[in-house]
VOBA-1610 file (N, C-alpha, C; in pm, whole numbers, padded with zeros to 5 digits, always signed):
BEGIN
Met+00124-00121+00022Met-00029-00045-00008Met+00102+00130-00004Thr+00183+00131+00078Thr+00273+00234+00056Thr+00344+00248-00050Val+00360+00146-00117Val+00416+00167-00236Val+00330+00273-00357Ile+00183+00209-00340Ile+00115+00290-00422Ile+00094+00446-00433Val+00098+00475-00275Val+00101+00591-00230Val+00219+00682-00267Val+00332+00603-00244Val+00414+00668-00324Val+00436+00686-00447Ala+00398+00608-00500Ala+00421+00599-00678Ala+00306+00736-00732Leu+00183+00727-00677Leu+00096+00817-00710Leu+00131+00953-00648Ala+00274+00984-00547Ala+00238+01098-00526Ala+00363+01168-00567Val+00477+01046-00665Val+00577+01106-00740Val+00479+01132-00872Ala+00379+01066-00926Ala+00315+01070-01041Ala+00255+01242-01024Leu+00185+01276-00936Leu+00128+01409-00889Leu+00244+01522-00921Gly+00366+01479-00865Gly+00437+01611-00847Gly+00528+01611-00956Ala+00550+01509-01071Ala+00567+01529-01194Ala+00473+01607-01273Val+00332+01534-01278Val+00288+01645-01372Val+00267+01777-01314Ala+00250+01807-01184Ala+00258+01957-01123Ala+00358+02060-01180Tyr+00503+01954-01193Tyr+00610+02060-01163Tyr+00627+02090-01370Val+00544+02016-01438Val+00547+02004-01598Val+00420+02081-01652Trp+00345+02081-01585Trp+00165+02152-01634Trp+00207+02319-01645Pro+00269+02363-01585Pro+00321+02500-01659Pro+00367+02525-01788Leu+00468+02449-01860Leu+00492+02457-01962Leu+00401+02356-02073Leu+00322+02326-02032Leu+00187+02252-02107Leu+00182+02313-02195Pro+00101+02427-02185Pro+00048+02520-02260Pro+00122+02578-02384Leu+00259+02614-02348Leu+00344+02666-02472Leu+00374+02542-02564Val+00381+02440-02513Val+00401+02378-02623Val+00290+02260-02717Val+00164+02294-02637Val+00132+02190-02721Val+00034+02255-02871Tyr+00014+02190-02921Tyr-00017+02256-03055Tyr+00036+02366-03138Pro+00198+02390-03146Pro+00246+02480-03178Pro+00240+02569-03343Met+00196+02440-03393Met+00150+02542-03532Met-00011+02545-03549Arg-00061+02513-03469Arg-00212+02522-03470Arg-00269+02627-03373Arg-00328+02727-03454Arg-00372+02865-03397Arg-00479+02836-03299Trp-00619+02778-03338Trp-00739+02780-03251Trp-00722+02669-03164Arg-00633+02514-03205Arg-00610+02399-03136Arg-00564+02433-03043Gly-00439+02589-03025Gly-00353+02568-02917Gly-00416+02704-02816Phe-00526+02759-02869Phe-00611+02803-02814Phe-00698+02787-02692Trp-00742+02641-02730Trp-00832+02575-02663Trp-00791+02468-02603Ala-00668+02473-02595Ala-00580+02342-02518Ala-00516+02430-02396Ala-00510+02568-02429Ala-00446+02668-02335Ala-00570+02678-02238Leu-00713+02712-02297Leu-00827+02721-02199Leu-00821+02594-02110Tyr-00780+02465-02167Tyr-00802+02342-02123Tyr-00748+02321-01982Cys-00580+02385-01997Cys-00464+02383-01958Cys-00508+02477-01819Gly-00530+02551-01842Gly-00571+02674-01780Gly-00646+02616-01643Ala-00813+02550-01682Ala-00918+02520-01625Ala-00834+02425-01500Leu-00802+02314-01556Leu-00746+02214-01524Leu-00630+02253-01388Gly-00561+02368-01444Gly-00474+02396-01324Gly-00519+02502-01232Ala-00653+02550-01270Ala-00731+02626-01149Ala-00818+02528-01054Val-00834+02448-01143Val-00856+02301-01034Val-00785+02260-00942Gly-00661+02229-00999Gly-00527+02131-00920Gly-00484+02247-00849Ser-00495+02403-00860Ser-00478+02487-00769Ser-00482+02493-00655Val-00667+02450-00668Val-00725+02456-00514Val-00729+02313-00481Ala-00745+02236-00547Ala-00744+02070-00498Ala-00636+02068-00416Phe-00507+02103-00480Phe-00394+02095-00380Phe-00312+02185-00287Arg-00369+02287-00287Arg-00314+02356-00233Arg-00206+02348-00110Asp-00237+02252-00037Asp-00214+02221+00119Asp-00071+02133+00100Leu-00053+02056+00002Leu+00044+02009-00017Leu+00208+02034+00015His+00268+01992+00007His+00452+01996+00035His+00471+02056-00132His+00596+02092-00117His+00635+02081-00263His+00590+02200-00338Met+00522+02269-00299Met+00469+02380-00378Met+00391+02301-00503Val+00329+02189-00460Val+00253+02152-00577Val+00109+02253-00694Gly+00054+02352-00534Gly-00058+02400-00596Gly+00018+02558-00654Asp+00126+02593-00620Asp+00219+02673-00688Asp+00228+02672-00830Phe+00291+02565-00892Phe+00292+02525-01035Phe+00185+02516-01102Phe+00081+02436-01067Phe-00074+02469-01098Phe-00139+02591-01099Glu-00057+02675-01002Glu-00124+02856-01075Glu-00013+02871-01169Ala+00071+02886-01176Ala+00170+02879-01240Ala+00123+02845-01416Ser+00056+02748-01410Ser-00028+02719-01533Ser-00112+02784-01597Val-00191+02818-01476Val-00317+02932-01524Val-00254+03035-01562Ala-00141+03117-01568Ala-00084+03219-01612Ala-00011+03223-01755Thr+00040+03097-01779Thr+00075+03046-01896Thr-00006+03014-01976Ser-00119+02965-01928Ser-00218+02925-02019Ser-00278+03072-02071Ala-00305+03156-01973Ala-00418+03270-02008Ala-00309+03380-02109Phe-00147+03374-02089Phe-00075+03411-02144Phe-00083+03363-02321Arg-00096+03249-02349Arg-00109+03159-02459Arg-00232+03169-02514Ala-00344+03183-02471Ala-00443+03197-02461Ala-00462+03377-02553Leu-00436+03418-02470Leu-00407+03562-02526Leu-00323+03625-02643Val-00181+03533-02669Val-00146+03551-02773Val-00219+03493-02906Glu-00279+03373-02883Glu-00327+03309-02989Glu-00509+03371-03035Ala-00506+03439-02939Ala-00624+03513-02961Ala-00600+03619-03090Ala-00516+03702-03045Ala-00442+03847-03108Ala-00432+03815-03232Gly-00383+03668-03263Gly-00302+03610-03381Gly-00155+03670-03384Leu-00064+03726-03255Leu+00052+03743-03280Leu+00160+03662-03313Val+00125+03510-03327Val+00228+03443-03363Val+00218+03397-03522Glu+00100+03453-03577Glu+00082+03399-03730Glu+00224+03389-03822Pro+00223+03564-03778Pro+00397+03559-03899Pro+00517+03485-03866Phe+00504+03436-03801Phe+00615+03356-03752Phe+00567+03211-03786Arg+00476+03185-03792Arg+00416+03020-03869Arg+00441+03075-03990Ser+00377+03128-04065Ser+00379+03147-04177Ser+00509+03157-04274Arg+00582+03219-04165Arg+00738+03220-04268Arg+00821+03075-04204Trp+00739+03005-04117Trp+00834+02862-04087Trp+00765+02770-04159Arg+00623+02791-04226Arg+00590+02706-04313Arg+00674+02710-04461Glu+00683+02820-04483Glu+00741+02835-04613Glu+00926+02817-04644Arg+00931+02771-04530Arg+01072+02711-04532Arg+01085+02568-04588
//
């Protein structure tokens, strides 16, 4: 039983530490898929930051950071600021 609890704790920690970077790398060449993925990651990050705010190792703080990176990605995608770079990349 202890092994299962430790494995779940390690998995939660790994997900929490990677989650803020996920909205920045999911669907890099698709504007609207990236937008919706950022909103999804932000919503799950908000739930995770509330659910895991009392755990050690700042798990809730990493989920809060994912909300900020998701909002950044959603704003950039909605404004279309990355489209010139994508079109140049596709022309290569």
